[in-house]
N, C-alpha and C positions, 0 to 999 in steps of 0.2 A: 275490618277490625282495627287496623293501624290507625285509620283516621279517627275512629271512635276514641281509641287510646289518646291520641294527640289532643282531641277535644277536652277530654277529662283532665289532662295535665294542664292545659291552658285555663280551664275553668277553675281549677283548684288553685292556680296561681293568682288569678284575678280576684277570687274570694279572699285568699290570704291577704292581698294587698288592701282590699276593701275593708277587712276586719282589723287591720293594723291600727294601732294606737299612737303611732309615731307622730312626729311634727308634720303639720300641713301648710302648704302655701297655696292661696287661692288668688287668681288674677281676676280683677274687676275692671272691665272695659267702661270707661266714663269720659266725659268731657268736662273741663279741658284736660284733666289729669286721669291717668290710669292708676289704678291702685292694686298693691300686692298686700294681702293680709295674712298674717303668720300666726298659727296656733302652735306653740312651743311643743306640746306634748309632754310626756313623762320624764324626758331627760333635759337638763339644762343646756342650751346653746349658746355658742359663741357669736356665730355668723351665718349668714344665708348667702349663697352665690347662685344667682340666676344666669343661665347660659341659653340664650336664644339661637345658637348656631344650628341646632337640629330641628327647628320649629318648621311646621309646614308651611308657615306664610313668610319664611325668610325674614323674620322680625328684627328690628333694630330699636335701640333707645334714642329717641329724638329729642335732644336737649338744647339745641341752639337755633336761632333764627337763621333761615337761609341755608341751613346745612343739608344733611342727608335726607332728612324726613319730609313730611308733607305738611304744609300750612302751620298748624298748631305745634309748638314745642314747649316742653316743660322739663326743667332740671330735676334731679333727684331731691326729694324733700321727705324728711321725717313726718310721719303722721301718728307718732307715738311708739316709743320703745326702740328706736333705731339711732344709730349714729350715721345719719346720711352724709354723704360727702359728694365730691364731683364725679361726674360721668361724661366722658367725651361724646360729643355728637356723632351718632352712627355706631356707637359701640355695640357689641353683641353680648357682652358679659359684664355683670356688675356684682361685686361683693358688698354687703351691707353688714356692718358690726351691730350688734344687738346691745341695748342698755337694759332691756327687760329679758334677762337671760334665764331666769329660774323656770322649773318645770311648771307647766300649766299657764305660763304667762302668754300674753297676746301682744302682738306688735304689728305696725303698718308702715309702709313707705309708698310714696307715689312718684310718677315719672310717666313721660309721654312714651308710648310704644307704637310703632307704625310698621305695617307690612310693606314688602317690596314686590308683591305679585302683580303682574299685568291685569289680571282680572281677578281682583279680590272680592270676598264676599259682600263687604259693605264699604268698599273703597279704602285706599290704602291709610287713611286717617283713623280708621276703627279697626279694631282686632277681634275676631270671633274666636270661639273655643276651638274650632277646627284649624284655625291658624296658629294657635298657641300650642296645639298638641305637638309633642316630640321635643319641646324645649325642657331642659333639664334644671334640676335644683340640687344643690349640695347643701345640706344641714350639717354645719360643724359643731359638735358637741365640745363642752368645756374641756374634755379629755383629749380633744384633737381628732376625734373619729369623725369621719365624713359618711353621712348617710345620704345615698343619692335616690332621687326620684324623678319621674318623667311626668310632665303635664299631660293630662288626657283631654279629651274633647270637651269636657265641662270646666276647663280652666283650673284645674286642681291637680296638686302634686303631693303625694304622702311618702314620707321617708319611713320605711319599716327597719327597725333595729335588727 
């Protein structure tokens, strides 16, 4: 009976997150640049912070030749609606300021992400959803409120207000 009750609570929580209309960040593995696409949601946002430290793939940002990552590297680049800046090679956290901050806006940025697993799904140069799972995102609203979300196995994080 306790097991059934726990399953119902877990199911209700996942349904609630799936039904949330908060901001969404999606990671898209691509070569040579990996891409993060943001849908701002109903609240205006100031910034997005991606923290790879909890990722299943022990992921890093690979931004410099000969650095921490594998083969291909790409610095942070605005792909529309962000104020991209510099990210140190091997960093695990990046904060991106938004220029498209209004509710309903879309923005994107690209950077190379590598895993550090000895036996990764597709090699360390490519990241799968299972490897991104567990990484976190903090969506900062214009009011300074942080909405936290965790990437799932489908490379998607949704911040529920």
